C-alpha positions in Angstrom: 0.0 0.0 0.0 2.8 2.3 1.0 4.8 1.4 -2.1 1.7 2.2 -4.3 1.2 5.6 -2.8 4.9 6.4 -3.2 4.8 5.5 -6.9 1.7 7.7 -7.4 3.5 10.6 -5.7 6.5 10.2 -8.0 4.3 10.0 -11.1 2.4 13.2 -10.0 5.6 15.1 -9.3 7.0 14.0 -12.7 3.9 15.2 -14.4 4.1 18.6 -12.7 7.8 19.0 -13.6 7.0 17.9 -17.2 4.1 20.4 -17.4 6.2 23.3 -16.2 9.1 22.3 -18.3 7.0 22.1 -21.4 5.3 25.5 -20.4 8.7 27.2 -20.0 9.9 25.6 -23.2 6.8 26.7 -25.0 7.2 30.3 -23.7 10.9 30.4 -24.7 9.9 29.0 -28.1 7.1 31.5 -28.3 9.4 34.4 -27.5 12.0 33.1 -30.0 9.3 32.9 -32.6 8.0 36.4 -31.8 11.5 37.9 -32.0 12.2 36.1 -35.2 8.9 37.2 -36.5 9.7 40.8 -35.6 12.7 40.9 -37.9 10.7 39.3 -40.6 7.6 41.6 -40.5 9.4 44.8 -39.3 9.8 46.3 -42.8 6.0 46.0 -43.3 5.0 47.6 -40.0 3.6 51.2 -40.0 6.2 53.8 -39.6 6.2 55.0 -35.9 6.9 58.5 -37.1 3.4 58.6 -38.5 2.2 59.2 -34.9 3.3 62.8 -35.5 1.5 63.0 -38.8 -1.8 61.2 -38.0 -4.2 64.1 -37.0 -6.1 63.6 -33.8 -9.8 64.1 -34.3 -10.1 67.7 -33.0 -13.2 69.8 -32.7 -13.9 73.0 -34.6 -13.0 75.9 -32.3 -14.7 79.3 -32.7 -13.2 82.5 -31.3 -14.0 86.2 -31.1 -11.8 88.6 -33.0 -9.8 89.2 -29.8 -9.1 85.4 -29.3 -11.8 84.5 -26.7 -13.1 81.0 -27.1 -16.8 81.0 -28.1 -17.4 77.3 -28.6 -16.1 74.0 -29.6 -18.1 72.1 -32.1 -17.6 68.4 -32.7 -18.5 64.9 -31.6 -15.1 64.4 -29.8 -13.9 66.9 -27.2 -10.1 67.2 -27.2 -7.6 69.7 -25.9 -4.1 69.0 -26.9 -1.4 69.6 -24.3 2.4 69.3 -23.9 4.2 67.2 -21.4 5.0 70.3 -19.4 1.3 71.1 -19.0 0.7 67.9 -17.0 1.2 68.0 -13.2 3.6 65.4 -11.9 0.9 63.7 -9.8 -1.1 63.0 -13.0 1.9 61.4 -14.7 2.5 59.3 -11.6 -1.1 58.3 -11.6 -0.9 57.0 -15.2 2.3 55.1 -14.4 0.9 53.6 -11.2 -2.4 52.6 -12.8 -1.3 51.3 -16.1 2.5 50.7 -16.4 4.7 51.0 -13.2 7.9 50.3 -15.2 7.1 52.8 -18.0 10.2 54.8 -17.5 12.5 51.7 -17.3 11.4 49.3 -20.1 11.9 49.5 -23.8 8.2 49.5 -24.6 7.7 45.8 -23.7 7.0 44.6 -20.2 8.4 41.1 -20.3 7.0 40.2 -16.9 3.6 41.2 -18.1 4.0 39.1 -21.3 5.0 36.1 -19.2 1.9 36.6 -17.0 -0.3 36.8 -20.0 1.3 33.7 -21.6 0.8 31.7 -18.4 -2.8 32.7 -18.4 -3.2 31.7 -22.0 -1.6 28.3 -21.4 -3.4 27.5 -18.2 -6.9 28.7 -19.4 -6.6 28.2 -23.1 -7.9 31.7 -23.7 -6.3 34.9 -24.9 -6.9 37.6 -22.4 -6.2 41.3 -22.2 -3.7 42.9 -19.8 0.1 42.9 -19.8 0.2 46.0 -22.2 2.5 48.8 -21.5 1.5 52.4 -22.1 3.5 52.2 -25.3 1.6 49.2 -26.4 -1.6 50.9 -25.6 -0.5 53.9 -27.7 0.3 51.6 -30.6 -3.1 50.0 -30.4 -4.8 53.5 -30.2 -3.0 54.7 -33.3 -2.6 51.7 -35.5 -4.7 48.7 -34.3 -8.1 47.9 -32.9 -9.2 46.8 -29.4 -10.3 43.3 -30.4 -8.4 40.7 -28.3 -6.5 38.5 -30.8 -3.1 36.8 -30.6 -2.0 38.4 -33.9 -3.0 41.9 -32.6 -1.0 41.3 -29.4 2.0 40.4 -31.4 1.7 43.4 -33.7 1.2 45.6 -30.6 4.5 44.4 -29.1 6.3 45.0 -32.4 4.9 48.5 -32.8 5.7 49.4 -29.2 9.3 48.5 -29.7 9.5 50.6 -32.9 7.8 53.6 -31.1 10.3 53.4 -28.3 13.2 53.5 -30.8 11.7 56.7 -32.4 10.5 58.8 -29.4 11.5 59.8 -25.9 9.5 58.7 -22.9 8.1 62.3 -22.5 6.9 62.3 -26.1 5.2 58.9 -25.7 3.5 60.0 -22.5 2.3 63.1 -24.3 0.9 61.2 -27.3 -0.8 58.8 -24.9 -2.3 61.6 -22.7 -3.7 63.4 -25.8 -5.1 60.3 -27.5 -6.9 58.0 -25.0 -10.6 58.0 -24.4 -12.1 58.8 -21.0 -15.8 58.5 -21.6 -18.5 61.2 -22.1 -17.0 62.1 -25.5 -13.8 63.3 -23.8 -10.6 62.3 -25.7 -7.4 63.2 -24.1 -6.8 63.9 -20.4 -7.1 67.7 -20.7 -10.6 67.3 -22.2 -11.5 64.8 -19.5 -10.4 67.3 -16.8 -12.7 69.9 -18.3 -15.6 67.6 -18.8 -15.6 65.8 -15.4 -14.3 68.6 -13.2 -14.5 71.9 -15.1 -10.8 72.5 -14.6 -7.7 73.2 -16.7 -5.4 70.2 -16.6 -2.8 72.1 -14.6 -5.3 72.7 -11.8 -6.5 69.2 -11.0 -5.9 67.7 -7.6 -4.2 64.4 -6.7 -7.7 62.9 -6.1 -8.9 64.0 -9.5 -5.7 62.8 -11.2 -6.2 59.3 -9.6 -9.9 59.4 -10.7 -8.9 60.1 -14.3 -6.2 57.4 -14.4 -8.7 54.9 -12.9 -11.2 55.5 -15.7 -8.9 54.1 -18.5 -9.6 50.3 -18.3 -13.4 50.9 -18.9 -14.3 54.5 -19.6 -18.0 53.9 -20.0 -18.3 52.2 -16.6 -15.6 53.9 -14.5 -16.1 57.6 -15.4 -17.3 59.6 -12.3 -20.3 61.1 -14.0 -21.8 57.8 -15.0 -20.9 55.7 -12.0 -19.5 57.5 -9.0 -19.3 54.4 -6.9 -17.1 52.4 -9.3 -15.1 55.6 -10.0 -14.4 55.9 -6.2 -13.3 52.3 -6.0 -11.0 52.8 -9.0 -9.6 56.0 -7.5 -8.8 54.1 -4.3 -7.0 51.5 -6.3 -4.9 54.0 -8.1 -4.1 55.9 -4.9 -3.0 52.7 -3.3 -0.7 51.9 -6.2 0.8 55.4 -6.0 1.4 54.9 -2.3 3.0 51.5 -2.8 5.3 52.9 -5.4 6.3 55.9 -3.1 4.7 58.5 -5.4 2.8 59.9 -2.5 3.1 59.9 1.3 0.6 58.4 3.7 -1.0 61.7 4.6 -1.7 62.6 1.0 -2.9 59.0 0.4 -5.4 59.1 3.2 -6.6 62.7 2.5 -7.2 61.9 -1.2 -8.8 58.6 -0.5 -11.3 60.0 2.0 -12.1 63.2 0.0 -15.6 63.3 -1.6 -15.7 62.6 -5.3 -17.5 65.6 -6.8 -18.0 65.4 -10.6 -20.6 66.5 -13.1 -20.7 67.1 -16.8 -19.2 70.5 -17.7 -19.5 72.1 -21.0 -16.7 73.6 -23.0 -14.8 76.1 -21.0 -16.0 79.0 -23.2 -14.7 82.4 -22.5 -17.5 84.2 -24.3 -21.2 83.4 -24.6 -22.3 83.7 -28.2 -24.2 80.4 -29.0 -26.2 81.9 -31.9 -22.9 83.0 -33.5 -21.4 79.5 -33.0 -24.3 77.9 -34.8 -24.0 80.4 -37.7 -20.3 79.7 -38.0 -20.9 75.9 -37.8 -23.4 76.0 -40.7 -21.2 78.3 -42.8 -18.1 76.1 -42.2 -20.0 72.9 -43.2 -21.3 74.6 -46.4 -17.7 75.8 -47.2 -15.7 72.7 -46.3 -18.0 69.7 -45.8 -19.3 67.7 -42.8 -15.8 66.6 -41.5 -15.0 70.2 -40.7 -16.1 69.7 -37.0 -13.3 67.1 -36.5 -10.3 68.5 -38.3 -9.2 71.1 -35.8 -10.1 74.3 -37.7 -10.0 77.5 -35.8 -12.4 80.2 -36.9 -11.8 83.7 -35.8 -15.0 85.7 -36.0 -15.6 89.4 -36.2 -17.3 89.4 -32.8 -16.0 92.0 -30.3 -16.1 90.3 -26.9 -16.9 93.5 -24.9 -19.8 94.4 -27.2 -21.1 90.8 -27.2 -21.1 90.6 -23.4 -23.0 93.9 -23.3 -25.5 92.7 -25.9 -26.2 89.5 -24.0 -26.6 91.4 -20.7 -28.8 94.2 -22.3 -31.1 91.7 -24.0 -31.5 89.5 -20.9 -32.0 92.5 -18.6 -34.5 94.2 -20.9 -36.6 91.1 -21.4 -36.6 90.3 -17.6 -37.7 93.9 -16.9 -40.4 93.6 -19.5 -41.8 90.4 -18.0 -41.9 91.9 -14.5 -44.0 94.8 -15.8 -46.7 92.4 -16.9 -47.1 90.5 -13.7 -46.1 87.2 -12.1 -47.4 84.0 -13.8 -46.9 81.8 -10.8 -44.5 79.0 -9.9 -43.1 76.7 -12.6 -43.9 73.6 -10.5 -45.0 72.4 -7.1 -43.9 69.7 -4.7 -47.3 68.2 -3.7 -48.3 68.1 0.0 -45.3 70.4 0.3 -44.9 70.7 4.0 -44.9 67.0 4.7 -42.9 66.2 1.5 -40.2 68.7 2.2 -39.7 67.3 5.7 -39.6 63.8 4.4 -37.5 64.3 1.3 -33.7 64.1 1.6 -31.7 66.9 0.1 -30.6 64.6 -2.7 -34.2 63.8 -3.5 -35.1 67.5 -3.4 -32.3 68.3 -5.8 -33.4 65.5 -8.1 -36.9 67.0 -8.1 -35.5 70.3 -9.4 -33.5 68.6 -12.1 -36.8 68.2 -14.0 -37.0 71.9 -14.8 -34.9 73.8 -17.4 -32.2 76.0 -16.0 -31.6 79.1 -18.2 -28.2 80.7 -18.2 -29.2 83.8 -16.2 -31.9 82.2 -14.0 -31.7 79.4 -11.4 -34.3 76.9 -10.2 -35.1 76.9 -6.4 -37.7 75.5 -4.1 -39.5 77.6 -1.4 -39.0 75.8 1.9 -40.4 78.3 4.4 -42.4 81.6 4.5 -41.2 83.9 7.3 -43.2 86.5 9.3 -41.0 89.4 7.9 -42.3 88.5 4.4 -39.1 86.8 3.3 -38.9 83.2 2.0 -36.3 80.5 2.6 -35.2 78.7 -0.5 -32.9 75.8 -1.7 -31.2 76.2 -5.0 -30.6 73.3 -7.4 -26.9 73.5 -6.5 -27.8 72.7 -2.9 -27.2 76.2 -1.7 -29.6 77.5 0.9 -30.6 81.2 0.7 -33.5 83.5 1.1 -35.6 86.0 -0.8 -36.3 89.4 0.8 -39.6 91.1 0.4 -38.1 93.9 -1.8 -37.1 91.3 -4.4 -40.6 89.8 -4.4 -43.0 92.8 -4.2 -43.0 93.4 -7.9 -45.0 90.2 -8.5 -48.5 91.5 -9.2 -50.7 88.7 -10.5 -50.6 88.3 -14.3 -54.0 88.4 -15.9 -53.3 88.9 -19.6 -51.0 90.9 -21.8 -52.9 94.1 -21.0 -53.7 93.7 -17.3 -52.3 92.7 -14.0 -53.8 92.3 -10.5 -53.2 94.4 -7.5 -49.8 94.9 -5.8 -49.1 92.0 -3.3 -49.2 93.0 0.4 -47.7 89.9 2.0 -45.5 87.0 1.0 -48.5 84.7 1.0 -50.0 86.7 -1.9 -47.1 85.5 -4.1 -45.5 82.3 -2.8 -46.4 79.1 -0.9 -44.2 76.5 0.6 -43.1 73.9 -2.0 -43.3 76.3 -5.0 -40.6 75.6 -7.6 -39.6 79.0 -8.9 -37.0 80.8 -10.9 -34.6 83.2 -9.1 -31.8 85.4 -10.4 -28.7 86.8 -8.6 -28.7 90.5 -7.9 -25.7 92.9 -7.7 -26.0 93.7 -4.0 -25.8 90.0 -3.2 -28.5 87.3 -2.7 -31.3 86.5 -5.1 -34.6 87.9 -6.4 -37.8 86.3 -7.6 -37.8 86.0 -11.4 -39.6 84.3 -14.2 -38.9 83.3 -17.8 -39.9 86.0 -20.3 -42.6 85.1 -22.8 -41.4 87.7 -25.2 -38.2 87.2 -27.3 -35.7 89.7 -28.6 -32.6 90.2 -30.7 -29.5 92.4 -30.7 -27.1 92.8 -33.6 -24.3 95.3 -34.2 -22.0 95.8 -37.2 -19.1 97.9 -38.1 -20.7 100.3 -40.6 -17.5 100.7 -42.6 -16.8 97.0 -43.4 -19.9 95.0 -42.4 -18.2 93.0 -39.7 -20.8 91.7 -37.2 -19.4 92.8 -33.8 -22.2 91.3 -31.6 -25.2 89.0 -32.2 -27.6 87.8 -29.6 -30.4 85.9 -31.3 -32.7 85.4 -28.3 -33.1 85.3 -24.5 -31.5 81.8 -24.1 -30.2 79.5 -26.8 -30.7 76.4 -24.8 -34.5 77.1 -24.6 -35.0 78.6 -28.1 -32.5 78.0 -30.9 -34.4 80.2 -33.4 -32.1 83.0 -34.4 -34.2 86.1 -34.3 -31.4 88.3 -35.8 -31.1 86.4 -39.1 -34.4 84.3 -39.2 -36.9 86.6 -37.6 -38.4 88.7 -40.4 -40.9 91.1 -38.8 -42.6 94.4 -39.6 -40.1 97.2 -38.7 -42.8 99.9 -38.1 -41.5 103.4 -37.7 -37.9 102.3 -37.7 -38.4 102.0 -41.5 -39.4 105.6 -42.0 -35.8 107.0 -42.5 -35.6 105.1 -45.8 -38.8 106.8 -47.0 -37.4 110.2 -46.0 -34.1 109.5 -47.7 -36.0 108.7 -50.9 -37.9 112.0 -50.5 -34.6 113.9 -50.2 -33.4 112.2 -53.3 -36.4 113.5 -55.2 -35.5 117.1 -54.4 -37.2 117.6 -51.0 -35.3 119.2 -48.2 -35.3 118.9 -44.4 -37.5 122.1 -44.5 -40.1 120.8 -47.0 -43.6 121.3 -45.5 -45.7 118.1 -45.2 -49.3 118.1 -44.0 -50.0 115.9 -41.1 -53.7 115.4 -41.6 -56.2 112.5 -42.0 -55.6 110.1 -44.9 -58.3 107.8 -46.3 -57.3 105.3 -49.0 -59.1 102.3 -50.4 -57.9 98.9 -49.3 -58.6 95.8 -51.4 -57.2 93.5 -48.8 -59.4 94.8 -46.0 -62.4 95.4 -48.2 -62.8 98.8 -46.5 -60.9 102.2 -46.5 -57.5 102.4 -44.9 -57.3 105.1 -42.3 -53.9 105.4 -40.7 -53.5 107.5 -37.6 -50.7 108.9 -35.4 -49.7 107.2 -32.2 -51.3 110.0 -30.2 -54.5 109.9 -32.2 -54.0 113.6 -33.0 -53.2 115.6 -36.2 -50.5 118.2 -36.3 -51.0 120.1 -39.5 -48.1 121.6 -41.5 -44.8 120.1 -40.4 -41.3 120.4 -41.7 -39.8 117.2 -43.0 -37.3 117.1 -40.2 -40.0 117.5 -37.6 -42.2 114.9 -39.1 -39.5 112.3 -38.8 -38.3 113.4 -35.4 -41.9 113.2 -34.1 -42.5 110.0 -36.1 -45.8 111.3 -37.6 -47.5 108.6 -39.5 -49.9 110.7 -41.5 -47.2 113.1 -42.6 -45.0 110.1 -43.6 -47.8 108.5 -45.7 -48.4 111.8 -47.5 -44.6 112.2 -48.1 -44.6 108.8 -49.8 -47.7 109.1 -51.8 -47.7 112.8 -52.7 -44.0 113.9 -52.8 -42.0 110.8 -53.6 -44.0 108.1 -55.2 -44.1 104.4 -54.4 -42.0 103.4 -57.5 -39.4 106.0 -56.8 -39.3 104.9 -53.1 -38.9 101.2 -53.9 -36.2 101.9 -56.4 -34.3 104.0 -53.8 -34.9 101.6 -50.8 -34.1 98.2 -52.4 -30.3 98.8 -52.7 -30.1 99.2 -48.9 -30.4 95.4 -48.8 -34.1 94.9 -48.5 -35.8 92.2 -50.6 -38.2 93.6 -53.2 -40.9 91.1 -52.3 -40.8 92.3 -48.7 -41.7 95.9 -49.6 -45.5 96.5 -50.0 -46.6 98.5 -53.0 -48.9 100.8 -51.0 -49.1 103.5 -48.4 -48.2 101.0 -45.7 -44.6 101.1 -46.9 -44.2 104.5 -45.2 -45.2 102.9 -41.9 -42.9 99.9 -42.1 -45.6 97.4 -43.1 -43.1 95.3 -45.0 -40.7 92.8 -43.4 -37.1 92.8 -42.4 -34.8 91.0 -40.0 -32.7 92.9 -37.4 -29.6 92.1 -39.5 -31.3 93.7 -42.6 -32.0 96.8 -40.6 -28.4 97.0 -39.2 -27.0 96.7 -42.7 -29.4 99.4 -44.0 -28.7 101.9 -41.2 -25.0 101.4 -41.8 -25.5 103.2 -45.1 -26.4 106.4 -43.3 -23.5 105.9 -40.8 -20.8 105.4 -43.4 -21.7 108.1 -45.9 -23.8 106.3 -48.4 -22.2 102.8 -49.1 -23.7 99.4 -48.8 -21.6 96.9 -46.9 -22.0 93.1 -46.6 -22.5 91.8 -43.0 -20.2 88.9 -42.3 -19.3 86.9 -39.2 -16.0 85.2 -40.1 -12.8 87.2 -40.2 -10.4 84.4 -41.0 -9.9 80.6 -40.7 -6.9 78.7 -39.6 -6.0 75.0 -39.8 -5.0 72.9 -36.8 -1.4 73.9 -37.8 -2.3 77.6 -37.7 -2.1 78.1 -41.5 -4.5 80.8 -42.6 -6.7 79.2 -45.4 -9.4 81.9 -45.6 -9.5 85.6 -44.9 -12.6 87.7 -45.4 -12.4 90.1 -48.3 -15.9 91.8 -48.1 -16.1 95.2 -49.7 -15.2 98.1 -47.4 -15.7 101.8 -47.2 -12.6 103.9 -47.6 -12.1 104.6 -43.9 -11.1 100.9 -43.7 -8.8 100.9 -46.8 -5.2 100.8 -45.8 -2.6 101.0 -48.6 0.8 99.3 -48.9 3.9 101.4 -49.5 3.7 100.7 -53.2 0.0 101.8 -53.3 1.0 104.8 -51.3 3.6 105.9 -54.0 1.0 105.5 -56.7 -1.6 107.5 -54.7 0.9 110.3 -53.9 1.6 110.5 -57.7 -2.1 110.7 -58.4 -2.5 113.4 -55.8 0.4 115.5 -57.2 -1.2 115.3 -60.7 -4.6 116.3 -59.5 -3.5 118.7 -56.8 -5.7 116.6 -54.6 -3.7 116.9 -51.4 -0.7 118.9 -50.3 1.0 116.9 -47.6 1.5 113.2 -47.5 1.2 111.0 -44.5 4.6 109.7 -43.4 3.3 106.5 -41.8 4.0 103.2 -43.5 0.3 102.5 -43.7 -2.1 105.3 -44.3 -5.9 105.3 -44.0 -8.1 107.0 -46.5 -10.1 108.4 -43.6 -7.1 110.8 -43.2 -7.6 111.8 -46.8 -11.2 112.4 -46.1 -10.4 114.8 -43.4 -8.1 116.7 -45.7 -10.1 116.5 -48.9 -13.4 116.9 -47.0 -15.5 114.6 -49.2 -13.2 112.1 -50.9 -15.1 108.8 -50.8 -13.8 106.8 -53.8 -15.9 104.4 -55.7 -14.4 101.1 -56.8 -14.1 102.3 -60.4 -12.0 105.4 -59.4 -8.3 104.7 -59.8 -8.8 100.9 -59.4 -5.1 100.3 -59.7 -4.7 101.8 -56.3 -6.8 99.1 -54.7 -5.6 95.9 -56.2 -6.1 93.9 -53.0 -9.1 95.8 -51.6 -12.7 95.6 -52.6 -14.5 98.9 -52.2 -18.1 99.1 -51.2 -20.6 100.5 -53.7 -22.2 103.9 -53.2 -26.0 103.7 -53.2 -27.0 107.2 -51.9 -25.1 110.5 -52.1 -23.0 111.6 -49.2 -25.2 114.7 -48.9 -28.3 112.5 -48.5 -26.5 110.4 -45.9 -25.4 113.5 -44.0 -28.8 115.0 -43.9 -30.4 111.7 -42.7 -27.7 111.4 -40.0 -28.4 115.0 -38.9 -32.2 114.5 -38.8 -31.9 111.3 -36.8 -29.5 112.9 -34.4 -32.4 115.1 -33.4 -34.4 111.9 -32.7 -31.8 111.2 -30.1 -31.4 114.7 -28.7 -35.1 115.7 -28.5 -37.2 112.9 -29.8 -38.2 109.3 -28.8 -34.5 108.3 -28.5 -33.5 111.0 -26.0 -32.9 108.5 -23.2 -29.8 107.3 -25.2 -28.4 110.8 -25.3 -28.9 111.3 -21.5 -27.4 107.9 -20.6 -24.6 107.5 -23.1 -23.3 111.1 -23.0 -24.1 114.2 -25.0 -20.7 114.1 -26.6 -21.7 111.0 -28.6 -22.6 111.5 -32.2 -25.6 109.2 -32.0 -28.4 109.0 -34.5 -31.3 106.6 -34.6 -35.0 105.8 -34.8 -37.6 103.9 -32.7 -40.2 101.7 -34.2 -43.5 100.3 -32.9 -45.9 98.3 -35.1 -49.7 98.0 -34.9 -51.0 96.8 -31.5 -47.5 96.9 -30.2 -46.6 93.5 -31.7 -43.0 94.6 -32.5 -40.8 97.2 -31.0 -37.5 98.4 -32.4 -34.6 100.7 -31.9 -32.1 101.2 -34.7 -29.2 103.5 -34.0 -25.6 104.3 -35.1 -22.6 106.4 -34.7 -19.4 106.5 -36.7 -18.2 103.3 -35.0 -21.3 101.1 -34.9 -24.7 100.3 -36.4 -26.9 98.4 -33.9 -30.4 97.2 -33.9 -32.7 95.8 -31.2 -36.0 94.0 -31.8 -38.5 92.8 -29.1 -41.7 90.8 -29.8 -43.5 87.6 -29.3 -42.9 84.5 -31.5 -46.6 84.0 -31.9 -47.0 87.6 -32.9 -49.3 88.5 -30.0 -49.2 92.1 -28.8 -46.5 92.9 -26.2 -49.1 94.7 -24.0 -50.2 98.0 -22.7 -47.5 100.8 -22.7 -44.9 98.9 -24.7 -43.2 100.8 -27.5 -39.8 101.1 -29.0 -38.6 103.8 -26.6 -39.6 101.7 -23.5 -38.9 98.1 -24.6 -36.1 98.2 -27.2 -34.2 101.4 -26.5 -33.0 100.5 -23.0 -31.6 97.2 -24.4 -29.8 99.1 -27.2 -28.3 101.5 -24.6 -26.8 98.6 -22.6 -25.7 96.8 -25.8 -23.6 99.7 -27.1 -22.5 101.3 -23.8 -18.9 100.2 -24.2 -18.7 100.2 -28.0 -16.3 103.1 -28.1 -13.8 101.6 -25.6 -12.9 105.0 -24.2 -12.4 106.5 -27.7 -14.3 109.3 -29.4 -16.7 108.7 -32.2 -15.5 108.7 -35.8 -17.4 111.5 -37.4 -17.7 112.1 -41.2 -17.3 115.7 -42.1 -20.0 117.8 -43.8 -19.7 117.1 -47.5 -19.1 119.7 -50.1 -22.1 121.4 -51.6 -23.9 121.7 -48.2 -24.9 125.0 -46.6 -26.6 126.1 -43.4 -29.4 128.6 -43.9 -31.6 130.5 -41.4 -35.2 129.7 -42.0 -38.6 130.2 -40.3 -39.4 127.1 -38.2 -43.1 127.7 -39.0 -42.9 128.0 -42.8 -39.6 126.4 -43.7 -38.9 129.4 -45.8 -35.7 131.5 -45.7 -35.8 134.0 -42.8 -36.2 137.6 -43.8 -36.9 140.9 -42.0 -40.5 139.9 -41.4 -39.7 136.6 -39.6 -40.2 136.7 -35.9 -36.8 136.3 -34.3 -38.0 133.5 -32.0 -39.1 131.5 -35.0 -35.7 131.7 -36.7 -33.7 128.4 -36.8 -30.8 127.1 -38.9 -31.3 124.2 -41.4 -28.9 122.4 -43.6 -29.5 122.3 -47.3 -27.8 121.1 -50.5 -26.6 124.1 -52.4 -28.7 123.0 -55.4 -31.8 122.4 -53.3 -32.2 125.7 -51.4 -35.8 126.6 -50.4 -37.5 129.3 -52.4 -41.1 128.9 -51.1 -42.5 130.1 -54.4 -44.6 127.0 -54.7 -45.6 126.8 -51.1 -49.2 128.1 -51.7 -49.6 125.8 -54.6 -48.6 122.8 -52.5 -51.1 123.8 -49.8 -53.9 123.9 -52.4 -52.9 120.4 -53.6 -52.9 119.0 -50.1 -56.3 120.6 -49.3 -57.8 119.1 -52.5 -56.5 115.6 -51.6 -57.9 115.8 -48.0 -61.4 116.8 -49.3 -61.4 113.7 -51.5 
């Protein structure tokens, strides 16, 4: 019996020795085969140097003209960094988690390969693991993730080649920029932004360990998707770092015990302009195709970051003030049986309840938890912050009844809020929060440089996340009285003057559309009799404007004059409603058209892209839209030609000694020099000049008349707030039933337009008009447009003269004119008033009224 057991033991031991001997021999043979195979297949392997050449899929990045990031557009989020950008504890975390001998091996971890080989022999299955960082890099760039023996072999070969070509720092940088972390974040810098909202240089040890722990299974281990597993993986990485002496015990314990706080963060944008970003995305796809969002293009727009911020703020502030004027519509939600529920719900459950409600950029969701005897209310914000609302931030909330009416002023907190109300609040400048609500109305702000058409700001609505319709470019609405200046410009072109007398009296015209007579009226409901053309526009008199169109100008003449401003012909009605802005236009159309008055009579082309760069910073596109001469700068060669032309024509006496000279300097010397593109075209070989569409005299008169709108008309608030030294001109607009309100204004530096209205075209409500709804937004939007500089002001053109006239008759003043009625008016020298036909005109007007 004993002998039998002894023989069995010897046989068992022999089998074990044989098994391990064969295993070792197999592994040695396998390694010999692998190394032999390497020298055989090495010539056919991909060139490791291609890692530098293979472009990483990088999103389209959009910037303001001063380099502020507006947005990243693309499926993959990636921010490329250098080795020096990575904190040392992040590098250590990668090494500890993925490849502890990274800085010692030659790309192949032989111990890891032996472990994998033993697992393959013992289980009969090929498993993952055993890959160095360099092998992972080879797989990411050249292979796939499918676990196959041949892929593993190629992975080893490629890793060896990579190690021969690159330094360890380069390999670590390639790896950190390439690997996937989940949530569309490719590369560690993008992951730091997505998970923690931080730049890579600012992440903590705990966050670095979390990121390194994600890599084996990004979809399962990322902290946003599964914080529990992410915390376990973080602990593993920290433990490995401690074992490898990368961190001390105090740092290990502090990081391991720290809370793991992570949520999805958007792109770290430096400037909010989402409507601009979408416009650029569409234009780029149209220009370069659908792959443009993954090839790393950098688009520098014409947006001025200061004016854009002011436009955003002005629009949001104006719409919030508008909605407060029309009463409180109540909470956006309710936690039922609120008192009991609020006591029973945990803070986490309460925050989850609030997640169901949209969170606009400027407003925050909160729950009312308690009403206090002092008429204040305790609240909890969706962020978990606890705060309160004081009575003076709530007392505005009269009950909303309809667009025209509100209920009485609230007397106590119970008149407005109840416990459990889910509400919107907004931060206030003095600290704390105020009760708020989403505006029903929408709005738009756009500004352009009147001399080259560059769009300097564009806010297409209250909040892009809630309404992606771009009201600047897509919202075609009736411009109302903001359209009148184009009618008056057409009248001047027909020989009328700023002193031409127009009769403001009832007009009755047949209307086939309404099947009854059309009877326009003034905003006040009154009639003002004889009015000088300047006064009729300053006071925005509807009846005088209709008569000016029908009796003085003519619809055909007006259409022919107005269409070159950029308006579509089919948007201009062929009837008296044209004078009152009954056509349609977008805010961008209006900004382009008003720029004609601002720049002296030229039509410019609005554009949003200044230039485009590739991922390697090569400029592949630069805007070449036509410009007005103030923006034309000449090279030294052009300067010599120009000086020669000046000498021949005695145009200018002194030359500018600067290397680059601006034609605006010439304008100041020559008074009215505004060259058309066909004037000396050899001077402007690289510059497209804008086309003149109205005379500089017409543009000057319109600027001067609309300056009076600012100084003593419906736009006077702008003059008072922005400063009386500003050369501001503009016009308000309000359509029938207050469905649309506008303000369009300009100086030598900017042409800006604001529109406010409802998407369903319902009236805005009692008391709303351009000067109340749109003008305050415009003031905020352009407040810093000059950046401390003075306005550029075009000089008075040649052929203009100031004449003393009677403010009553518009006729030249003489000895019989009462001194208190004498004013000065500007005329073209070929259009001086004579008043010889004044009685005849009065007879014509009287005849038309009687009929």
